[in-house]
Residue, then its C-alpha position, 0 to 999 in steps of 0.5 A: m590427479a585433479s578435480w573438475p575446475t571451480l568457478p574461481d579457476t575458470r574466472a581466472y582462466l578468462r582473466l575476469a574480475p569477480d562480478a556476480k552477474e558474470d559469475a552466474i553466466i560463467g557458472q552455467a558454462l562451467a556446469a555445462a562443460t563439466a556435465y559434458g566431461v562427465k558424460k564423455y568419460g562414461k560409466v564404469d562398474d562400481g565393483t560391488g559384484a551386483v547382478p546386473p552391475v551397478m554403473v557409476d560415473r567414471y569421474p563424477v562431479d566430486t572426483t579428485t582423481l581426474p586427469e590433469h588434461a581433462r581438467q584443462a579441457c573442461m576449463i577451456h570448454a567452459a571459457w569457450l561456452y562463456r565467450r560463445r554466448d555472443s554468437a547464439d547462431g554459431m557465427v562469428g564475424f570478423g569485420d570486413m573479412g566476413a563471418i565463419r561458423v564456430g563448431r559445437v565443441p572445440s577440437d582441442v577439447l575433443d583431443m584432450y578428452g580423447q587421450d583416455a576417454p573410452m572408445v565408442f563404436g556404433 
């Protein structure tokens, strides 16, 4: 089990040296990716037996019981958000080959979260 990634973890994943200006941007991307992960895993009953039940985040920001694949998904998502800031409209250019639209969330991140995230019908 693990915890949500930290700024140094994400910076190392991006292979970047410490830099106050870049760290602020990485921190924003990491906060957004962590919030996405917390929301993706949803809420569970806190077990107190209260009526109505008190719902709490399944893996809150300060958790230490996060599955390793969820930690990795969050780090990949944060790095993706950091790099995507150069394409605010969602388009990435490839020189002579043209441009393509980049999706909202990388498919590998969705697959990693999908391993044990609750299934929602609706």
